[in-house]
ROSE-4610 file (N, C-alpha, C; in Angstrom, 1 decimal, always signed):
// ROSE-4610
residu = [M/M/M/S/S/S/D/D/D/P/P/P/T/T/T/T/T/T/L/L/L/E/E/E/W/W/W/V/V/V/N/N/N/A/A/A/A/A/A/L/L/L/E/E/E/G/G/G/D/D/D/Q/Q/Q/D/D/D/A/A/A/F/F/F/G/G/G/E/E/E/I/I/I/V/V/V/Y/Y/Y/A/A/A/Y/Y/Y/Q/Q/Q/D/D/D/A/A/A/V/V/V/Y/Y/Y/N/N/N/L/L/L/C/C/C/Y/Y/Y/R/R/R/M/M/M/L/L/L/G/G/G/E/E/E/R/R/R/T/T/T/E/E/E/A/A/A/E/E/E/D/D/D/A/A/A/A/A/A/Q/Q/Q/E/E/E/A/A/A/F/F/F/L/L/L/R/R/R/A/A/A/Y/Y/Y/L/L/L/N/N/N/L/L/L/K/K/K/R/R/R/Y/Y/Y/D/D/D/P/P/P/A/A/A/R/R/R/S/S/S/F/F/F/K/K/K/T/T/T/W/W/W/I/I/I/L/L/L/S/S/S/I/I/I/A/A/A/S/S/S/N/N/N/Y/Y/Y/C/C/C/I/I/I/D/D/D/R/R/R/L/L/L/R/R/R/R/R/R/R/R/R/R/R/R/L/L/L/Q/Q/Q/W/W/W/L/L/L/S/S/S/L/L/L/D/D/D/D/D/D/E/E/E/P/P/P/T/T/T/S/S/S/D/D/D/H/H/H/L/L/L/A/A/A/L/L/L/S/S/S/S/S/S/D/D/D/D/D/D/P/P/P/E/E/E/P/P/P/E/E/E/P/P/P/S/S/S/L/L/L/V/V/V/M/M/M/R/R/R/E/E/E/N/N/N/S/S/S/K/K/K/A/A/A/I/I/I/Q/Q/Q/A/A/A/L/L/L/L/L/L/S/S/S/D/D/D/L/L/L/S/S/S/P/P/P/D/D/D/Y/Y/Y/R/R/R/A/A/A/A/A/A/V/V/V/V/V/V/L/L/L/R/R/R/Y/Y/Y/W/W/W/Y/Y/Y/D/D/D/Y/Y/Y/S/S/S/Y/Y/Y/A/A/A/E/E/E/I/I/I/A/A/A/D/D/D/I/I/I/M/M/M/D/D/D/T/T/T/T/T/T/E/E/E/S/S/S/A/A/A/V/V/V/K/K/K/S/S/S/R/R/R/L/L/L/F/F/F/R/R/R/A/A/A/R/R/R/Q/Q/Q/A/A/A/L/L/L/A/A/A/D/D/D/K/K/K/L/L/L/D/D/D/N/N/N/N/N/N/A/A/A/S/S/S/A/A/A/A/A/A/R/R/R/L/L/L/T/T/T/N/N/N/P/P/P/L/L/L/F/F/F/E/E/E/G/G/G/S/S/S]
num = [1/1/1/2/2/2/3/3/3/4/4/4/5/5/5/6/6/6/7/7/7/8/8/8/9/9/9/10/10/10/11/11/11/12/12/12/13/13/13/14/14/14/15/15/15/16/16/16/17/17/17/18/18/18/19/19/19/20/20/20/21/21/21/22/22/22/23/23/23/24/24/24/25/25/25/26/26/26/27/27/27/28/28/28/29/29/29/30/30/30/31/31/31/32/32/32/33/33/33/34/34/34/35/35/35/36/36/36/37/37/37/38/38/38/39/39/39/40/40/40/41/41/41/42/42/42/43/43/43/44/44/44/45/45/45/46/46/46/47/47/47/48/48/48/49/49/49/50/50/50/51/51/51/52/52/52/53/53/53/54/54/54/55/55/55/56/56/56/57/57/57/58/58/58/59/59/59/60/60/60/61/61/61/62/62/62/63/63/63/64/64/64/65/65/65/66/66/66/67/67/67/68/68/68/69/69/69/70/70/70/71/71/71/72/72/72/73/73/73/74/74/74/75/75/75/76/76/76/77/77/77/78/78/78/79/79/79/80/80/80/81/81/81/82/82/82/83/83/83/84/84/84/85/85/85/86/86/86/87/87/87/88/88/88/89/89/89/90/90/90/91/91/91/92/92/92/93/93/93/94/94/94/95/95/95/96/96/96/97/97/97/98/98/98/99/99/99/100/100/100/101/101/101/102/102/102/103/103/103/104/104/104/105/105/105/106/106/106/107/107/107/108/108/108/109/109/109/110/110/110/111/111/111/112/112/112/113/113/113/114/114/114/115/115/115/116/116/116/117/117/117/118/118/118/119/119/119/120/120/120/121/121/121/122/122/122/123/123/123/124/124/124/125/125/125/126/126/126/127/127/127/128/128/128/129/129/129/130/130/130/131/131/131/132/132/132/133/133/133/134/134/134/135/135/135/136/136/136/137/137/137/138/138/138/139/139/139/140/140/140/141/141/141/142/142/142/143/143/143/144/144/144/145/145/145/146/146/146/147/147/147/148/148/148/149/149/149/150/150/150/151/151/151/152/152/152/153/153/153/154/154/154/155/155/155/156/156/156/157/157/157/158/158/158/159/159/159/160/160/160/161/161/161/162/162/162/163/163/163/164/164/164/165/165/165/166/166/166/167/167/167/168/168/168/169/169/169/170/170/170/171/171/171/172/172/172/173/173/173/174/174/174/175/175/175/176/176/176/177/177/177/178/178/178/179/179/179/180/180/180/181/181/181/182/182/182/183/183/183/184/184/184/185/185/185/186/186/186/187/187/187/188/188/188/189/189/189/190/190/190/191/191/191/192/192/192/193/193/193/194/194/194/195/195/195/196/196/196/197/197/197/198/198/198]
x = [+77.7/+78.6/+78.1/+78.3/+77.8/+78.8/+78.3/+79.2/+80.2/+81.3/+82.3/+81.8/+80.9/+80.4/+79.7/+78.8/+78.0/+79.0/+80.0/+80.9/+81.7/+82.0/+82.6/+81.7/+80.4/+79.4/+79.2/+79.2/+79.1/+80.3/+81.5/+82.7/+82.7/+82.3/+82.3/+81.2/+80.1/+79.0/+79.4/+80.2/+80.7/+81.7/+82.3/+83.2/+82.5/+81.2/+80.4/+79.9/+80.2/+79.8/+78.3/+77.5/+76.0/+75.6/+76.4/+76.1/+76.2/+77.2/+77.4/+76.2/+75.6/+74.4/+73.3/+73.2/+72.2/+72.3/+73.5/+73.6/+73.1/+73.3/+72.7/+71.2/+70.6/+69.2/+68.7/+69.3/+68.9/+69.0/+70.0/+70.2/+69.2/+68.8/+67.9/+66.5/+66.2/+64.8/+63.7/+63.8/+62.7/+62.4/+63.5/+63.3/+62.7/+63.2/+62.7/+61.3/+60.9/+59.6/+58.6/+59.0/+58.1/+57.9/+58.9/+58.7/+57.7/+57.9/+57.0/+55.6/+55.5/+54.1/+53.4/+54.1/+53.5/+53.2/+53.9/+53.6/+52.5/+52.5/+51.6/+50.4/+50.5/+49.3/+48.8/+49.5/+49.1/+50.3/+50.1/+51.3/+51.9/+51.1/+51.7/+52.4/+51.8/+52.4/+53.7/+53.7/+54.9/+56.0/+55.7/+56.7/+57.3/+56.4/+56.9/+57.8/+57.4/+58.2/+59.5/+59.5/+60.8/+61.8/+61.2/+62.1/+62.6/+61.8/+62.2/+63.3/+63.1/+64.1/+65.5/+65.5/+66.8/+67.4/+66.5/+67.0/+67.7/+67.0/+67.6/+68.9/+68.9/+70.1/+71.3/+71.0/+72.0/+72.5/+71.6/+72.0/+72.7/+72.6/+73.2/+74.3/+74.7/+75.6/+76.9/+77.3/+78.6/+78.4/+77.2/+76.9/+76.8/+76.8/+76.6/+77.9/+77.7/+78.7/+79.0/+80.1/+80.4/+80.4/+80.5/+80.5/+79.0/+78.1/+76.7/+76.2/+75.2/+74.7/+74.0/+74.3/+73.7/+72.2/+71.8/+70.4/+69.6/+70.2/+69.6/+69.5/+70.6/+70.6/+69.5/+69.4/+68.4/+67.0/+66.8/+65.5/+65.1/+66.1/+65.9/+65.4/+66.0/+65.6/+64.1/+63.9/+62.5/+61.5/+61.8/+60.8/+60.5/+61.5/+61.3/+60.5/+60.7/+59.9/+58.5/+58.3/+56.9/+56.1/+56.8/+56.2/+55.8/+56.7/+56.3/+55.1/+55.1/+54.0/+52.7/+52.7/+51.5/+51.0/+51.9/+51.5/+50.8/+51.3/+50.7/+49.4/+49.3/+48.1/+46.9/+47.2/+46.1/+45.4/+46.1/+45.5/+44.6/+44.7/+43.9/+42.9/+41.8/+40.8/+41.3/+41.2/+41.6/+40.4/+40.3/+39.3/+39.5/+38.4/+38.5/+38.5/+38.3/+38.2/+39.6/+40.6/+41.9/+42.5/+42.6/+43.1/+44.2/+45.2/+46.2/+45.6/+46.1/+45.6/+46.7/+46.3/+47.3/+48.2/+49.4/+50.4/+50.1/+49.6/+49.3/+48.6/+47.9/+47.3/+48.1/+48.3/+49.1/+48.2/+48.3/+47.6/+48.2/+49.5/+50.2/+51.4/+51.4/+52.5/+52.6/+53.5/+53.7/+52.9/+52.2/+51.4/+50.3/+49.9/+48.8/+47.5/+46.8/+45.5/+44.6/+43.5/+42.6/+42.1/+41.6/+41.0/+42.1/+43.2/+44.2/+44.7/+44.9/+45.3/+44.4/+43.1/+42.0/+42.1/+42.3/+42.4/+43.6/+44.8/+46.0/+45.8/+45.1/+44.8/+43.9/+42.9/+41.9/+42.7/+43.5/+44.3/+45.2/+45.9/+46.8/+46.0/+44.8/+44.0/+43.6/+43.2/+42.8/+44.0/+45.2/+46.4/+46.7/+46.6/+46.9/+45.9/+44.6/+43.6/+43.9/+44.4/+44.7/+45.9/+46.9/+48.1/+47.8/+46.8/+46.5/+45.9/+45.4/+44.8/+45.8/+47.0/+48.1/+48.7/+49.3/+50.0/+51.2/+51.8/+52.9/+54.1/+54.4/+55.6/+55.3/+54.1/+53.8/+53.8/+53.3/+53.2/+54.7/+55.5/+56.9/+57.6/+57.4/+58.0/+57.4/+56.1/+55.6/+56.1/+56.2/+56.6/+58.1/+58.9/+60.3/+60.6/+59.8/+59.9/+59.4/+58.2/+57.5/+57.6/+57.9/+58.2/+59.7/+60.5/+61.9/+62.7/+62.0/+62.7/+63.9/+63.8/+64.9/+64.8/+66.0/+66.1/+65.6/+65.4/+65.0/+66.0/+67.3/+68.4/+68.4/+68.2/+68.2/+67.1/+65.9/+64.7/+65.0/+65.6/+65.9/+66.9/+67.8/+68.8/+68.1/+67.2/+66.5/+65.6/+64.9/+63.9/+64.5/+65.8/+66.5/+65.8/+65.7/+65.1/+65.8/+65.2/+65.8/+65.1/+65.8/+65.3/+64.0/+64.0/+62.8/+61.6/+61.9/+60.8/+60.3/+61.1/+60.7/+59.8/+60.3/+59.5/+58.2/+58.1/+56.9/+55.9/+56.5/+55.6/+55.1/+55.9/+55.5/+54.4/+54.6/+53.6/+52.3/+52.3/+51.0/+50.4/+51.3/+50.7/+50.0/+50.7/+50.1/+48.8/+48.7/+47.5/+46.4/+46.7/+45.8/+45.3/+46.2/+45.8/+44.9/+45.2/+44.4/+43.0/+42.9/+41.6/+40.8/+41.5/+40.8/+40.3/+41.1/+40.7/+39.5/+39.5/+38.4/+37.1/+37.2/+36.1/+35.5/+36.4/+35.9/+35.3/+35.8/+35.2/+33.9/+33.8/+32.5/+31.4/+31.8/+30.9/+30.5/+31.4/+31.0/+30.0/+30.2/+29.3/+27.9/+27.8/+26.5/+25.8/+26.5/+25.9/+25.7/+26.3/+26.2/+25.0/+24.1/+22.9/+23.2/+24.4/+24.7/+24.9/+25.2/+25.4/+24.1/+23.0/+21.8/+21.4/+21.1/+20.6/+21.8/+23.0/+24.1/+24.6]
y = [+38.4/+39.4/+40.8/+41.7/+43.1/+43.8/+44.9/+45.6/+46.4/+46.8/+47.5/+48.8/+49.6/+50.8/+50.6/+49.6/+49.2/+48.8/+48.1/+47.6/+48.9/+49.8/+51.1/+51.8/+51.9/+52.5/+51.8/+50.5/+49.7/+49.9/+49.9/+50.1/+51.5/+52.5/+53.8/+54.0/+53.4/+53.4/+52.8/+51.7/+51.0/+51.9/+52.8/+53.7/+55.0/+55.0/+56.1/+57.2/+56.9/+57.9/+57.7/+58.7/+58.7/+58.8/+59.7/+59.9/+58.6/+57.8/+56.5/+55.6/+55.6/+54.8/+55.4/+56.7/+57.4/+57.0/+56.8/+56.3/+54.9/+54.1/+52.7/+52.8/+53.6/+53.7/+54.2/+55.2/+55.7/+54.7/+53.9/+52.8/+51.7/+51.4/+50.2/+50.5/+51.7/+52.0/+51.6/+51.7/+51.3/+49.8/+49.0/+47.5/+47.1/+47.7/+47.4/+47.8/+49.0/+49.5/+48.6/+48.3/+47.5/+46.1/+45.5/+44.2/+44.4/+45.4/+45.6/+45.9/+46.6/+47.0/+45.7/+44.9/+43.7/+42.7/+42.7/+41.8/+42.3/+43.6/+44.2/+44.8/+45.2/+45.7/+47.1/+47.8/+49.1/+50.0/+51.2/+52.1/+52.6/+53.1/+53.6/+52.6/+51.4/+50.3/+49.8/+49.9/+49.5/+50.5/+51.8/+52.8/+52.5/+52.3/+52.0/+50.7/+49.7/+48.5/+48.7/+49.5/+49.8/+50.5/+51.5/+52.2/+51.3/+50.4/+49.5/+48.5/+48.1/+47.2/+47.9/+49.2/+49.9/+50.2/+50.4/+50.6/+49.3/+48.2/+46.9/+46.6/+47.0/+46.8/+47.6/+48.9/+49.8/+49.2/+48.8/+48.3/+47.0/+46.2/+44.9/+44.9/+46.1/+46.2/+45.5/+45.4/+44.6/+43.1/+42.7/+41.2/+40.9/+42.0/+41.7/+41.0/+40.0/+39.2/+39.7/+40.4/+41.0/+39.9/+38.6/+37.6/+37.4/+38.0/+37.9/+39.2/+39.1/+40.3/+41.1/+42.4/+43.3/+43.4/+43.4/+43.5/+42.3/+41.1/+39.9/+40.0/+40.6/+40.7/+41.7/+42.8/+43.8/+43.4/+42.7/+42.1/+41.0/+40.3/+39.2/+39.9/+40.9/+41.7/+42.2/+42.8/+43.3/+42.2/+41.2/+40.0/+39.4/+39.2/+38.6/+39.5/+40.8/+41.8/+41.8/+41.8/+41.8/+40.5/+39.3/+38.1/+38.1/+38.7/+38.8/+39.7/+40.8/+41.8/+41.2/+40.4/+39.7/+38.7/+38.0/+37.0/+37.7/+38.9/+39.6/+40.2/+40.6/+41.2/+40.2/+38.9/+37.9/+37.9/+38.3/+38.3/+39.5/+40.5/+41.7/+41.9/+42.7/+43.0/+44.0/+43.8/+44.8/+45.2/+46.5/+47.0/+46.6/+46.2/+45.8/+47.0/+48.2/+49.4/+50.0/+49.5/+50.1/+49.6/+50.5/+50.2/+51.2/+50.7/+51.7/+52.8/+54.0/+55.1/+55.5/+56.2/+56.6/+57.7/+57.7/+58.6/+60.0/+60.5/+61.9/+62.1/+63.2/+63.5/+64.6/+64.5/+65.5/+66.1/+67.4/+68.0/+67.6/+67.5/+67.2/+66.3/+65.1/+64.2/+63.1/+62.2/+61.1/+59.9/+60.0/+58.9/+58.5/+57.2/+56.7/+57.6/+57.6/+58.3/+57.7/+58.4/+57.9/+56.5/+56.1/+54.8/+53.7/+53.7/+52.7/+52.7/+53.9/+54.0/+53.3/+53.5/+52.9/+51.4/+50.9/+49.4/+48.9/+49.6/+49.2/+49.1/+50.2/+50.2/+49.0/+48.8/+47.7/+46.4/+46.2/+44.9/+44.8/+45.9/+45.9/+45.5/+46.1/+45.7/+44.3/+43.8/+42.4/+41.4/+41.8/+41.0/+41.0/+42.3/+42.4/+41.7/+41.6/+40.9/+39.4/+38.9/+37.5/+37.2/+38.1/+37.9/+37.9/+38.7/+38.9/+37.6/+36.7/+35.5/+34.4/+34.7/+33.7/+33.8/+32.7/+32.8/+33.7/+34.3/+35.2/+34.5/+33.3/+32.6/+32.4/+32.0/+31.8/+33.1/+34.2/+35.5/+36.0/+35.8/+36.2/+35.5/+34.2/+33.4/+33.9/+34.1/+34.6/+35.9/+36.9/+38.2/+38.2/+37.4/+37.4/+36.7/+35.7/+35.0/+35.8/+36.3/+36.8/+38.4/+39.1/+40.5/+40.8/+40.0/+40.3/+39.3/+38.3/+37.3/+36.6/+36.4/+35.7/+34.2/+33.6/+32.1/+31.4/+30.1/+29.4/+29.5/+29.4/+29.5/+30.8/+31.9/+33.2/+33.4/+32.9/+33.0/+32.2/+31.0/+30.2/+30.9/+31.6/+32.4/+33.5/+34.2/+35.3/+34.9/+33.7/+33.2/+32.2/+32.0/+31.1/+29.7/+29.1/+27.8/+27.1/+26.0/+25.2/+25.5/+25.1/+25.3/+24.5/+23.2/+22.4/+23.0/+23.6/+24.2/+25.4/+26.2/+27.3/+26.8/+25.7/+25.2/+24.7/+24.1/+23.6/+24.7/+25.8/+27.0/+27.6/+27.7/+28.3/+27.5/+26.1/+25.3/+25.4/+25.4/+25.5/+26.9/+27.9/+29.2/+29.4/+28.9/+28.9/+28.1/+27.0/+26.2/+27.0/+27.6/+28.4/+29.6/+30.2/+31.4/+30.9/+29.8/+29.2/+28.9/+28.2/+27.9/+29.2/+30.2/+31.5/+32.1/+32.1/+32.6/+31.8/+30.5/+29.7/+30.0/+30.1/+30.5/+31.8/+32.8/+34.1/+34.1/+33.3/+33.3/+32.6/+31.5/+30.8/+31.8/+32.5/+33.5/+34.5/+35.0/+36.0/+35.5/+34.2/+33.6/+33.5/+33.2/+33.0/+34.3/+35.4/+36.6/+37.5/+37.1/+37.9/+37.5/+38.4/+38.0/+37.6/+37.9/+37.5/+36.0/+35.4/+33.9/+33.1/+33.8/+33.1/+32.2/+31.0/+30.0/+29.3/+29.7/+29.0/+27.8]
z = [+10.0/+10.6/+10.2/+11.1/+10.9/+9.9/+9.3/+8.4/+9.3/+8.7/+9.4/+10.1/+9.4/+10.0/+11.2/+11.2/+12.4/+13.6/+13.3/+14.3/+14.9/+14.0/+14.5/+15.5/+15.1/+16.0/+17.3/+17.2/+18.5/+19.4/+18.8/+19.6/+20.2/+19.4/+19.9/+21.0/+20.8/+21.8/+23.1/+23.0/+24.2/+25.0/+24.3/+24.9/+25.4/+25.3/+25.8/+24.8/+23.5/+22.5/+22.2/+22.7/+22.6/+21.1/+20.4/+19.0/+18.1/+18.5/+17.8/+17.9/+19.2/+19.3/+18.6/+18.5/+17.7/+16.3/+15.7/+14.4/+14.2/+15.2/+15.2/+15.2/+16.0/+16.1/+14.7/+14.1/+12.8/+11.7/+11.8/+10.7/+10.8/+12.0/+12.2/+12.7/+12.8/+13.4/+12.6/+11.2/+10.4/+10.5/+10.4/+10.5/+11.8/+12.9/+14.2/+14.4/+14.0/+14.1/+13.3/+12.0/+11.2/+11.7/+12.3/+13.0/+14.1/+15.0/+16.1/+15.7/+14.6/+14.1/+13.6/+12.8/+12.3/+13.4/+14.4/+15.5/+16.5/+16.7/+17.7/+17.1/+15.9/+15.1/+15.5/+16.3/+16.7/+16.7/+16.1/+15.9/+17.1/+18.1/+19.3/+20.1/+20.2/+20.9/+20.2/+18.9/+18.1/+18.4/+18.5/+18.8/+20.1/+21.1/+22.5/+22.5/+21.8/+21.7/+21.1/+20.0/+19.3/+20.2/+20.9/+21.9/+22.9/+23.4/+24.5/+23.9/+22.7/+22.1/+22.0/+21.6/+21.5/+22.9/+23.8/+25.2/+25.7/+25.5/+25.9/+25.1/+23.9/+23.1/+23.7/+24.0/+24.6/+25.9/+26.8/+28.1/+28.0/+26.9/+26.7/+25.6/+25.2/+24.0/+24.2/+25.5/+25.7/+25.5/+25.4/+25.1/+23.6/+22.8/+21.4/+20.9/+20.1/+19.5/+18.0/+17.8/+16.5/+15.3/+15.7/+14.6/+14.1/+14.8/+14.5/+13.8/+12.9/+12.3/+13.3/+13.3/+14.3/+14.1/+12.8/+12.5/+13.1/+12.9/+13.5/+15.0/+15.6/+17.1/+17.6/+17.0/+17.4/+17.1/+16.0/+15.7/+16.7/+17.1/+18.1/+19.4/+19.8/+21.1/+20.9/+19.7/+19.5/+19.4/+18.7/+18.6/+20.0/+20.8/+22.1/+23.0/+22.9/+23.7/+23.2/+21.9/+21.4/+21.8/+21.7/+22.1/+23.6/+24.4/+25.9/+26.0/+25.3/+25.3/+24.9/+23.8/+23.3/+24.3/+25.0/+26.0/+27.1/+27.6/+28.6/+28.2/+26.9/+26.3/+26.4/+26.2/+26.2/+27.5/+28.6/+29.9/+30.1/+29.2/+29.4/+28.3/+28.6/+27.6/+26.7/+25.4/+24.4/+23.6/+23.3/+22.4/+21.0/+20.4/+19.0/+18.0/+18.6/+17.8/+17.5/+18.2/+18.0/+16.6/+15.7/+14.4/+14.0/+13.2/+12.8/+12.0/+12.2/+11.4/+10.4/+9.3/+8.3/+9.0/+8.5/+9.1/+9.0/+7.8/+7.6/+6.3/+6.2/+4.9/+4.3/+3.0/+2.3/+1.1/+0.8/-0.3/-1.6/-1.7/-2.9/-2.5/-3.1/-2.8/-3.8/-3.7/-4.5/-4.0/-2.9/-2.3/-3.3/-3.2/-4.1/-4.0/-5.1/-5.1/-4.0/-3.6/-2.5/-2.6/-3.8/-3.9/-3.8/-4.5/-4.3/-2.8/-2.3/-0.9/+0.1/-0.2/+0.7/+0.5/-0.7/-0.9/-0.2/-0.3/+0.4/+1.9/+2.5/+3.9/+4.3/+3.5/+3.8/+3.8/+2.8/+2.7/+3.9/+4.3/+5.4/+6.7/+6.8/+8.0/+8.0/+6.8/+6.8/+7.1/+6.6/+6.9/+8.4/+9.0/+10.4/+11.2/+10.8/+11.5/+11.5/+10.4/+10.3/+11.2/+11.1/+12.0/+13.5/+13.8/+15.3/+15.8/+15.0/+15.4/+15.7/+15.2/+15.4/+16.8/+17.4/+18.6/+18.4/+19.5/+19.3/+18.6/+18.9/+18.3/+16.8/+16.4/+15.0/+14.3/+14.9/+14.3/+14.0/+15.0/+14.8/+13.7/+13.6/+12.5/+11.1/+11.0/+9.8/+9.4/+10.3/+10.0/+9.6/+10.3/+9.9/+8.6/+8.3/+7.0/+5.8/+5.9/+4.8/+4.6/+5.7/+5.6/+5.5/+6.1/+6.2/+5.3/+4.8/+3.9/+4.6/+5.9/+6.6/+6.3/+6.3/+6.1/+7.4/+7.3/+8.5/+9.6/+9.1/+10.1/+10.8/+10.0/+10.7/+11.6/+11.3/+12.1/+13.4/+13.2/+14.4/+15.3/+14.7/+15.5/+16.3/+15.6/+16.2/+17.3/+17.1/+18.0/+19.0/+18.9/+19.9/+19.9/+18.7/+18.6/+17.4/+17.0/+15.9/+14.6/+13.5/+12.2/+12.0/+12.5/+12.4/+13.1/+14.3/+15.0/+14.2/+13.6/+12.7/+11.6/+10.9/+9.8/+10.3/+11.4/+12.0/+12.3/+12.9/+13.3/+12.0/+11.0/+9.7/+9.0/+9.1/+8.5/+9.2/+10.5/+11.3/+11.1/+11.1/+10.9/+9.5/+8.5/+7.1/+7.1/+7.8/+7.9/+8.6/+9.7/+10.5/+9.6/+8.9/+8.1/+6.9/+6.3/+5.2/+5.7/+6.9/+7.5/+7.7/+8.3/+8.6/+7.3/+6.2/+4.9/+4.4/+4.5/+4.0/+4.7/+6.1/+6.9/+6.5/+6.3/+5.9/+4.5/+3.6/+2.2/+2.3/+3.1/+3.3/+3.9/+4.9/+5.5/+4.5/+3.7/+2.7/+1.7/+1.3/+0.4/+1.0/+2.2/+2.9/+3.1/+3.3/+3.6/+2.3/+1.2/+0.0/-0.8/-1.1/-1.9/-3.3/-3.8/-5.2/-5.3/-4.1/-4.1/-3.8/-3.6/-3.3/-4.4/-4.0/-4.9/-5.7/-5.3/-6.0/-5.2]
């Protein structure tokens, strides 16, 4: 169930209060954008997807069930939109050069120093590359479970499926990721001169 403040915003938005829906967007925009980014892997596309998710939520606000968590509902909309987008994407040629860029450079900030920041970016790219090899349904399950820490029941609710289907998708996704990691490690050993003769 949603918190009372969100329910007030929803009810006010249903009565035509644009500012109330603005509060909803402000409260949930980070979660929606992060989900879209993890699923789509590209910042601009994730921004577009997040906007589309909020537009769809606004247009279907009267269908929202107050007994259900609003966050779960909005992430369900975003997840389904991203899955559709990924399925359409498979039919099109995509450039492999499209990579997320850092948000901004600052002269003085609390951000990590350049070297740790580079390592974090490289790790993020590696994770995103592994995720991009998964099917859209598997990718959604992984993101919802390991980035959002949702339970199997919550993921099943978001993805409109059963808990056993979620468990199966997660098991197969973990298996695929482990195989990919093993293949990458084997390739690194073969191409690294330090391993010659070992």
